[in-house]
VEXRO-859032 format. One line per 3 residues: number of its first residue (from 1); for each residue x, y, z of N, C-alpha, C. Coordinates in steps of 0.2 Angstrom, whole numbers. Layout:
NUM> X/Y/Z/X/Y/Z/X/Y/Z ~ ...;
***
This chain:
1> 453/489/468/456/492/475/458/499/474 ~ 456/504/477/458/510/476/465/512/479 ~ 469/516/475/475/519/478/473/526/481;
4> 472/526/488/469/531/491/473/536/495 ~ 479/534/497/482/539/501/487/544/497 ~ 489/549/500/493/554/497/500/554/501;
7> 505/554/498/512/554/501/517/559/498 ~ 515/563/493/520/567/490/524/563/485 ~ 523/557/483/527/553/479/525/555/471;
10> 529/553/467/528/554/460/521/551/458 ~ 516/555/455/510/552/453/510/546/448 ~ 515/547/443/516/542/438/520/536/440;
13> 517/531/444/520/525/446/517/519/443 ~ 520/513/445/517/507/442/509/506/443 ~ 507/507/449/500/507/450/496/511/446;
16> 498/517/445/494/522/441/494/520/434 ~ 500/518/431/500/515/425/496/509/423 ~ 495/505/429/490/500/428/483/502/428;
19> 482/507/431/475/510/431/474/513/424 ~ 479/517/421/478/519/415/477/514/409 ~ 481/508/411/480/502/406/472/500/406;
22> 469/500/412/462/498/413/458/502/409 ~ 459/509/409/455/514/404/457/512/397 ~ 463/511/395/465/510/388/462/503/386;
25> 460/499/390/457/492/388/449/493/386 ~ 446/499/388/439/500/387/438/499/379 ~ 441/503/375/440/503/368/441/496/365;
28> 446/492/368/448/485/366/442/481/368 ~ 439/482/374/433/478/376/427/479/372 ~ 426/485/370/420/487/366/421/483/359;
31> 427/484/356/429/481/350/428/473/350 ~ 430/470/355/429/463/356/422/461/356 ~ 418/465/360/411/464/361/407/463/354;
34> 410/467/349/406/467/342/410/463/337 ~ 415/459/339/418/455/334/413/450/331 ~ 413/450/324/409/446/321/411/438/320;
37> 414/436/326/416/429/326/413/425/332 ~ 414/418/331/410/414/336/413/415/343 ~ 420/417/344/423/417/350/423/425/353;
40> 419/429/351/418/436/353/417/436/360 ~ 412/432/363/410/432/370/416/430/374 ~ 420/425/372/426/423/376/431/429/376;
43> 432/432/370/437/438/370/435/443/374 ~ 428/445/374/426/450/378/427/449/385 ~ 425/443/387/426/441/394/433/441/397;
46> 438/439/392/445/439/394/447/446/395 ~ 445/451/391/447/458/392/445/461/398 ~ 438/459/400/435/462/406/439/459/412;
49> 441/452/412/444/449/417/451/452/418 ~ 454/454/412/461/457/413/460/464/416 ~ 455/468/414/454/474/418/453/473/425;
52> 449/468/427/448/467/434/454/465/438 ~ 458/461/435/465/460/438/469/466/439 ~ 469/470/434/473/476/435/470/481/441;
55> 464/480/442/461/484/447/463/481/454 ~ 463/475/455/466/472/461/474/473/461 ~ 477/472/456/484/473/456/487/480/458;
58> 484/485/455/486/492/456/485/494/463 ~ 480/491/466/479/493/474/483/489/478 ~ 485/483/476/489/479/480/497/482/480;
61> 499/483/474/505/486/473/506/493/476 ~ 501/497/476/501/504/479/502/503/486 ~ 499/498/489/500/497/497/506/494/498;
64> 508/489/494/514/485/496/520/489/495 ~ 520/494/490/526/498/488/526/505/491 ~ 520/506/494/519/513/496/519/518/491;
67> 516/516/485/516/521/479/509/524/478 ~ 506/526/483/500/530/483/500/537/481 ~ 495/540/477/496/547/475/489/549/475;
70> 488/556/475/482/559/474/479/558/467 ~ 483/558/462/481/556/455/478/549/455 ~ 481/544/458/479/537/458/473/537/462;
73> 472/540/467/466/540/471/460/543/467 ~ 461/548/463/456/550/459/454/545/453 ~ 460/543/450/459/539/443/456/532/444;
76> 458/529/450/456/522/451/448/521/451 ~ 445/524/455/437/523/455/434/526/448 ~ 437/531/445/435/533/438/435/527/433;
79> 441/524/433/442/518/429/438/512/430 ~ 436/511/436/432/506/438/425/507/436 ~ 422/513/437/415/515/435/415/515/428;
82> 420/517/424/419/518/417/419/511/414 ~ 423/506/416/422/499/414/416/496/415 ~ 413/497/421/407/494/423/401/497/419;
85> 401/503/419/396/507/415/396/505/408 ~ 402/504/404/402/502/397/399/495/397 ~ 401/490/401/399/484/401/392/483/402;
88> 389/487/406/381/487/407/378/490/401 ~ 380/495/398/377/498/392/378/493/386 ~ 383/489/385/384/484/380/379/479/381;
91> 378/476/387/374/471/389/366/473/388 ~ 365/479/390/358/481/388/357/482/381 ~ 362/484/377/361/484/370/360/477/367;
94> 363/472/369/363/466/367/357/462/369 ~ 354/464/375/348/460/378/344/466/380 ~ 340/469/376/336/475/377/329/473/381;
97> 330/469/386/324/468/390/324/472/396 ~ 318/473/399/317/477/405/321/475/411 ~ 321/468/411/325/466/417/332/468/417;
100> 336/468/411/343/470/411/343/478/411 ~ 338/481/408/339/489/408/338/491/416 ~ 333/488/419/332/490/426/338/489/431;
103> 341/483/430/347/482/434/352/487/432 ~ 354/488/426/359/493/424/357/500/426 ~ 351/502/426/349/509/428/351/510/435;
106> 349/505/439/350/505/447/357/506/448 ~ 361/501/445/369/501/447/372/508/444 ~ 371/510/438/374/516/435/371/522/439;
109> 365/522/440/362/528/444/365/529/451 ~ 366/523/454/368/523/461/376/526/461 ~ 379/524/456/386/526/456/387/534/455;
112> 382/536/451/382/544/449/380/547/456 ~ 375/544/459/372/548/466/378/548/471 ~ 381/542/472/386/541/477/392/546/476;
115> 394/546/469/400/550/467/398/557/469 ~ 392/560/467/390/566/469/390/568/476 ~ 388/563/480/387/563/488/394/564/490;
118> 399/560/488/406/560/491/409/567/489 ~ 408/569/483/411/576/481/408/581/486 ~ 401/581/487/398/586/492/401/585/499;
121> 402/579/501/404/578/508/411/580/509 ~ 415/579/503/422/581/503/423/589/504 ~ 418/593/501/418/600/501/416/602/509;
124> 412/598/512/410/599/519/416/597/524 ~ 421/593/521/426/591/526/424/584/529 ~ 419/581/527/416/575/530/417/569/525;
127> 422/569/521/423/563/516/423/556/520 ~ 426/556/526/427/550/529/420/547/531 ~ 415/551/531/408/548/533/405/544/528;
130> 408/544/521/405/540/516/411/536/513 ~ 415/533/517/421/529/515/417/522/513 ~ 421/519/509/419/512/506/417/508/512;
133> 411/505/512/409/500/517/410/493/515 ~ 409/488/520/409/481/518/404/479/514 ~ 398/482/514/392/481/510/394/483/502;
136> 398/488/502/400/490/495/405/485/492 ~ 409/482/496/414/477/494/410/471/492 ~ 405/469/495/401/463/493/397/465/487;
139> 395/471/486/391/473/480/396/472/474 ~ 402/475/475/407/475/470/409/468/467 ~ 410/463/472/411/456/471/406/453/467;
142> 399/454/469/394/451/466/393/454/459 ~ 394/460/458/394/464/452/399/461/447 ~ 405/460/449/410/458/444/409/451/442;
145> 407/447/446/406/440/444/400/440/440 ~ 394/443/441/389/444/437/390/446/430 ~ 394/451/429/396/454/423/400/449/419;
148> 405/445/422/409/440/419/405/435/416 ~ 400/433/420/395/427/418/391/430/412 ~ 388/436/412/384/439/407/388/440/401;
151> 394/442/401/398/443/395/400/437/392 ~ 401/432/396/403/425/393/397/422/389 ~ 391/423/393/385/421/389/384/414/388;
154> 389/410/386/388/403/384/387/399/390 ~ 384/393/389/384/388/395/391/386/396 ~ 392/384/402/399/382/404/398/376/409;
157> 401/370/407/400/364/410/393/363/412 ~ 389/364/407/382/363/408/378/368/413 ~ 381/373/415/378/378/419/376/384/415;
160> 370/386/416/367/392/412/370/399/415 ~ 376/400/412/380/406/415/376/412/414 ~ 372/413/409/369/420/408/363/420/413;
163> 360/415/415/354/415/420/357/417/427 ~ 363/413/428/366/414/435/369/421/435 ~ 371/424/430/374/431/430/368/436/431;
166> 363/434/428/357/439/429/354/439/436 ~ 354/433/439/352/433/446/357/437/450 ~ 364/436/449/369/439/453/369/447/452;
169> 367/449/445/366/456/444/361/459/448 ~ 355/455/449/350/458/453/352/458/460 ~ 356/453/462/358/453/469/363/459/470;
172> 367/460/465/371/466/466/367/473/466 ~ 362/473/462/358/479/462/355/480/468 ~ 352/475/472/350/475/478/355/478/483;
175> 361/475/483/366/477/488/368/484/486 ~ 367/486/480/369/493/478/364/498/481 ~ 357/496/481/353/501/484/354/501/492;
178> 355/495/495/356/495/502/362/499/504 ~ 368/498/500/374/502/502/372/510/501 ~ 368/511/496/367/518/495/363/521/501;
181> 358/517/504/355/519/510/359/520/515 ~ 364/516/516/369/516/521/373/523/521 ~ 376/524/515/379/530/514/375/536/515;
184> 369/536/513/365/542/514/363/543/521 ~ 362/538/525/361/538/532/367/541/536 ~ 373/539/534/379/541/537/380/549/535;
187> 378/551/529/379/558/527/374/563/529 ~ 368/560/531/362/564/532/363/570/537 ~ 366/568/543/367/573/548/371/579/546;
190> 377/577/542/381/583/539/377/587/534 ~ 373/583/530/370/587/525/364/591/528 ~ 361/589/533/356/593/536/359/599/540;
193> 365/598/543/368/603/546/371/608/542 ~ 373/606/536/376/611/531/370/615/528 ~ 364/612/527/358/616/525/356/621/530;
196> 355/618/536/353/623/541/358/629/542 ~ 364/628/541/369/633/542/369/638/536;
***
């Protein structure tokens, strides 16, 4: 959940520290992924879930305590994208199939494209046209569940977590493309107007 408003408060508040903690967990996450022990999948999943919890918590606290800041608004989506991108890269390295690589490329490529679009729209003063949509929220939910299942990897109560995770990852990739089209359609008039001007 992003800390998105600005109110002149101190940038270094508890929500911002939680976001920084999420970034600090990335090397821990990578180290856990490569642990030469039988419980490495569990450790990796626990670290990823901890990062996801801080994502929810920093947004909740920022709104509840009115501790939003420009720095937090910048840092929160960066932390989210870094963790997701690292998780996808690790999964592709572990399972070097075309299926995994294609889904990862779609998700990471979309994030780069939309980040560039939002930056461009902000320069045009049209940032609100590409605000987070409900489709984007569904995409994020499917993506996080998929990554948790894929990272855990092992069957759970008889369920093939990896297979379910891969299906959800492709559902997330589909929603990713859909949301990108929605953003591009919303931004298109402004982009064309800027080009014509």
